[in-house]
N, C-alpha and C positions, 0 to 999 in steps of 0.2 A: 438494398445497400447493406453489406456486412462488414465486419472488422477485417476480413481477408481481402477486401477490395482496396484499391489505391485511394479512391475518394473517401471511403469510410475511415481508413487509417489517418488520412490527412485531416479529416474533420476532428477526430479525437486528439491528434497531436496539436492542432490549432487551439482547441479548448484548453488543453493542458498548458501550453506555452503562454496563452493569454492570462490564464489564472496565475501562473508563476510570475508573470510580469506584474499582475495586480498585487501579489503578495509583497513584492519589493516596493510597490507604491503604498500598500496598506500600512506597513510598519512605521515609516516616517510620518504618514498622515495621522495615525493615532497619537504618535508622540507630539506632533504639532497641535493636535486637538487638546491634549492634556495641558500643554503649555498655555494655550489660549484660555482654557477653562480656569486655570489658576490665575492668569493675568486678569481675567474678568472679575474674579473674586477680590483681587487686590484693588481694582478700580472701584468696585462697589463699596468695599470697606473704606476707601479713602473718601468717597462721597458721604458715607454715613458719619465719618469722623468730622467732616465739615459742619454737619448739623450740630454737633456738640460744641465746636469752636464758636458757632454763631450765638450760642447762649451759654451762660455760665452753668446752668443746671439743666438736667434733662430727666424727664419722667422715666422710671424703670420700665414701664410698659412700652414706651416709645423706644427706649434703648434696645429692648428685646426684639421689637419689630424691625428696627434697623439692622440688627445682627442677622435676623432670619432672612430679610430681603437680600442682604449681602451674601448669605450662605456661609458665614464664618461664626466662630465662637468668641474670639478676642481680636482686637485691633490695636496694634502698637505703632505709633508714629514718632519718628525721630526728627526733631526740628531744633536747629541751633545747638547741636551736640547734646540735646536733652532727649532721652528716651521716655516717652509718655504713653501710658496706657489710656487709650481713648475710649474704647468700648470693651466690655467684658461680660462673660457669662460663665456659668460653671462648666468645667471640662470633664466629660464623663470618664475618660481614661487618660493615663499619662501619655505624653508625647513620645512617639516612636521614631520620628525622623524629621530632618530639617532640609528643605529644598530652597536653594538660593538661585533665583531665576535671572539674576543680574548678569552673570558671566557663564551661564550654562551652555556647554557645547552640544552639538547634534548627537554625538555618541552617548553622552550622559543622559540626554532627554529620552533617547530611544530605550536605553537600558532601564531607566526609571519607569517608563510607560509600560514596558513588557512585564516588569516586576509587579506593577499594580494590577495588570490584567490577570496574572496567574495567582495573585494573593487575594482570596475572597474574605479574609478576616478584616472586620471594621477597625480602623485605627484613627488616631488623631495626629496630625502632622503640622509642622510650622512651615510657612511659605514666606519667603523674603523677596522683595522686589523694589524697583524704583518708583516713587510717587509720580502721578501724572502731572505734567506742567511744572515739574521741579518744585512741587509743594512739599518740601522737606527733603531730608537726606535719604531716608528709606522708610518703607512701610512693611510691616510683617503681620501676618494673621495666623491664627490656628483654625484648622478646619477638619471635618470628618472626611474619611476617604470613601465611605460607602456611596454617597451621591456621585462622587467623582468616578468611581469604578462603574456605576450603573450608566452614567452618561457616556463613558468610553465604550462600554459594550453595545449600547444602542447605536452609537456612531459607527463602530466597527461592523455591526450587522448590516447597517444601511450601505456601507462601503462594499461589503461582500456581495450583497444582493445586486448592487449596481455593477460590480465586476462580473458577476455571472451573466447578467443581461448583455453586457458589452461583449463578453466572450462568446456567447451563443450567437449574437448578431454578427460579430466579426467572422466567426467560424463558418456561419451559413453563407456569408458573402464569398469568403475564400473557397468554400466547398463548390459553390456554383461556378466560380471563376475557373477552378481547377477542372471541373467536369467539362466546361466549355472549351478551354484552351489546351488542356493536356489529355484528359481521359478520353474524350471523344476522338481526337486524332489517333491516339494509341489504339482504340478499338477499331478505327478504320484500317490501320496497318495490320492488326490481327485478322480482321475480316479479309483483307487482301491476301494474306498468307494462307488462310484456310481455303479461299477460293482457288488460289494457285496450286495448293497441295492436292485438290480434287482432280486437277487435270494439268500437270506441269508441262505437257507438250503443247498446250494451247497458248500461243503468244498473246492472245487478247486478255488473258488473265494476269499478265505481268503488271505490277503496280505502277501507277503513274504518279510521281511525286507531286503533292499539292499543299503540304503543310507550310504554314507561315512561320512556325517556330524553327529556328536554325538547326537545333539539335535533332528535332524530328525530321526535318528536311534532309539532313545528312544521313539519318537512318534509312529514310525512304530511298534516297539515291543509292546507298550501298545495297539495299534489298533489291532494287531494280537491276543493278549490275549483276548481282548474284543470280537472280531469276533468269536474266537474259542469257548468261553463260550456261546455266543449267539447261535451259530449253534448247540452246544450240547444241550442247553436248548430247542431250537425249535424241535430238533429231539426227545427229551424226551417228550415234549408236544404232538408231533404227535403220539408217541407210547402210551402215556396216553389216547389220544382221541380214538385210535384204541382199546386199552384195555377197555375203557369205553363202546364202542359199543359192544364188545364181552361179557363183563360182563352183560350188559343190556339184551342181547339175552339169556345168560345162566340163568340169574335171572328170566326171564319170564317163561322159561320152568321149572326151579327149583321150582318156586312158585306153579305151577300147581301140581308138584309131592308132595311138602310138604302139599298142601291142601288136597290131597288124604290121605297122611299119618296122617294128623290131624283127618280126619274122622274115620280112622281105630283105632286111639288112643282113640277117644271118646268112642268107643264100649268097650274098655278095662276097662272102669270105672265100668262096671257091674260085673267084675270078683270078685269072692269071695276070691281069693288068697290074704292074707295080704300083701305079698311082692309086688304084682302087684298093689294093692290098694295104697300102699305108694309111688310107683315110678310113677304111671300114672300122678298125678298132675305136677310133675317136667318134665315128658316127654312132656305133653301138653304145659307147659310154654316154653320149649325149641323149640318145633315146631312152636309155635305162634311167638316167637322172630325171628325165621328163616324166616317165612312168612313175617313178618313186615320188616325185613332187605331186603328181595328181592323186596318188594314194594318200599322201599326207594331207592334202587339201580336203579330202572326203572326211577326215576326222576333225575338221575345223570347228565343229560344234563345241569342242572342249576349250576353244578360244586360246590355245597355247600350242607351241611346237612340241613334237614328241621328244622325250628325253634322249640326249645324245648317246650313241653307242660308241663308247670311248675305246680307242685302240692306238697303238703307236704307229704313226704314219710318217712318211718322208715328205716334208713340206715342199721340196723342189718339184716333186712329181705333180702335186696339186697345182702349184703355180704354173707349171708347163701346160697343164690342161686348160687352166683359165686363160692364159695368154694365147694359146692356140685357137680357142673358141673366139676370142675377141679379134684376132687377126683375120679370121674368116669374115667377120662382120665389117671390119675396117678395111674397105677395098681401096681407099685413096692412098693409103700408106703414109698419111700425114702424122699419124701417132706412132711413136716407138714404145715398145714394151721391154723394160729392162729388169732382168732377174738378178738381184744381188743376194739371193738366199744362199747360205753356205750349203754345199752339196751334201754334206753328211748330217744336216740338222734333222733330228727326229723329235716329234712332239706327240703328246697324248691328246687325241681329239677324235671327233666323229668326222670321217673323211668327207662324206657327202655334205654335212652341214658346214664344215670349214670351206669347202668348195663354193657353196652358196654365198658365204660371207665375203670371200675374196672376189667372187664373180660380181656381186652387187657393187662393191667398192670400186673395182676396176672399171666396170661399165659406167658407173656414175662419173668417174674421172674422165673417161674417154668422151662421154657425151657432153660434159661441161666444156671441154676444150673444143669440141666440134661446134657447139652452139655459139661459142665466142668467135668462131671463124679463124682460129689460130691452130697451128701445129703444136706439138709438144711431146712429152714422154710421160709414161706411167711407170713408176719404179716400185718394186716390192723388195724390201730388205728385212732381215730377221736376225734374231740372236737369242741368247738365253743368259739368265743369271742363276744363282743358286736357288732362288725362290720361284722363278717364273720364266715363261717364254714370251717373247714380244715380236710382233710383226707390224711393219709400217708400210702403208700404201700411200705413195706421194705422187702428185702430178704437177705440171707446170701451167695449170689453168688460171683463170681470172680470180679465183677465190669465191667463197660463199657470200651471198648477200646477207645483210643483217637480219632480214625477216626469216631466212632459212635457219640462221643460227639460234633464234629464239625457240623454235620448235623442231630442233634438229632430228630427234629420234621419235617424234610422234607421227603415227600414221596419217597420211593425207595432209600433213601440215609442213613437213620438212623438205618439200620439193624445192630444189635450187634452180631448176630450169623450167621454162614454159612447156607445158604438155606433160611434165613428169607426174607420177602418181603419188610420190612421197612415201612409198612403201619400202623401197630398197634399204635405206638406212635403218628403218624401224625393224625390218626382218633381220638384218645383220646384227643389230644390237641385241635382239631377243635371243638369237642363236648363240651369241657369245656369252650372254648371261647364263644360258643353259649349261655352258661349260664351267661356270663359276668365275668367268673372266669379265673383262670390261672393254668396251669399244668407246674411244674418246676422240674428240677433235683435238689434235695436237697443235697445229698451226693452220692459218688461212690468211690469204691476202693476195695482192696483185702478183706475187711471185709464185703462187701455187698453194695447194692444200695438202695436209698430211693427216691421215687417220692412223691411230695406234691401237693395236689389239694386244691385250695382255692375257695370258692363260696361266693360271697358277699350277705349280707342280704338285701341290698338296691339296687336300680337300678343303674347300672354302664354303662358308655358310652362304646360302643363296641370297638371303636378305642383305648381308654385308656386300655381296657382289653387286646387287641392284643399286645400293647406295653409292 
């Protein structure tokens, strides 16, 4: 046990506080002892004076013995308004003070007691008090202070020794209680934390709250929640790492397959069929985007998208490509695609990445309406201000459920439909942040959902854009 431990410091503080409490008890106790000592001398002096009243004359030797037994030098008794010297002996030094115990207050008694303790000089003082059993009006004695001070020091020493014993005993009991009820549970929590830190992926090492003290139980509950969330996140990250490796392998082979498909599609450009001639450019663009996406996936080890290659692009052309691709997938014709983008609107962005953003948002909107079994429309409108460009993607679907809103842009958490991967919005948000912009949920409800994209016209700090 050292002073740097909780139990050690608690032990020292307990001793200090108990001793401090004993000091507050010691001072009035010594003052009361001094008062009792003087009252005892007055009573003895009154008894000695009664021996003189019983006989008209008293032997000097007997008088000296009476004064010595009373512990005083002179005894004066006032009876019937007459002040009478009952017993007397030579006074070695002049009187230095007079103490009237008849109406002395607590503060006065304490001050006089402390003054006597700090003053080692022998003195002779007068003490006045009321006689016992009303045997007179008052009684006063003269006495030496040396015996009084010696008795006070002896009493004080005994009080201090007793206080020290009580302090040590009390501190020991409190020390044992603290070790049993506080330190031991804290060590258990620390041990659980150390065990968990050794292998945070092992769910068996998560602390099981067992403390009976409410504050410690709350700390254990909070620690259990934290460890459970951390373990789940670590497992999720491990699955993501494994998924990344698998996707990289698949993308490698898929890139080779798509490259071959691109070569075959190139030959279709020589076809004389008008329908083929119209569809081949879009097919080539789709294959080229797929190849580019596979190549980007192979760099997934950096855990981030490649920086955007910014250039001024016409937004309506990208929207046309997105809608054309979705119309090919949407064979039922239940979903309408409405382009409200100004024909001449040009903005600064990476064409391929912006295509992926809009494609993810439009696909999510179409699938949400399809899963609800309702028809509807997906609308893209856009505009600009002096500081930024804005793009809105709206649908007439059922709206996002509350669970999806809580983790909207988190991978594998923000899926709004059954069977969804929860990656589309996360990818879109990351690509928009790469442009220094922001993707936000503007409105959602039974009347539909609207996502808003804002792209700054000036350079924006990436951390500010993420916030």
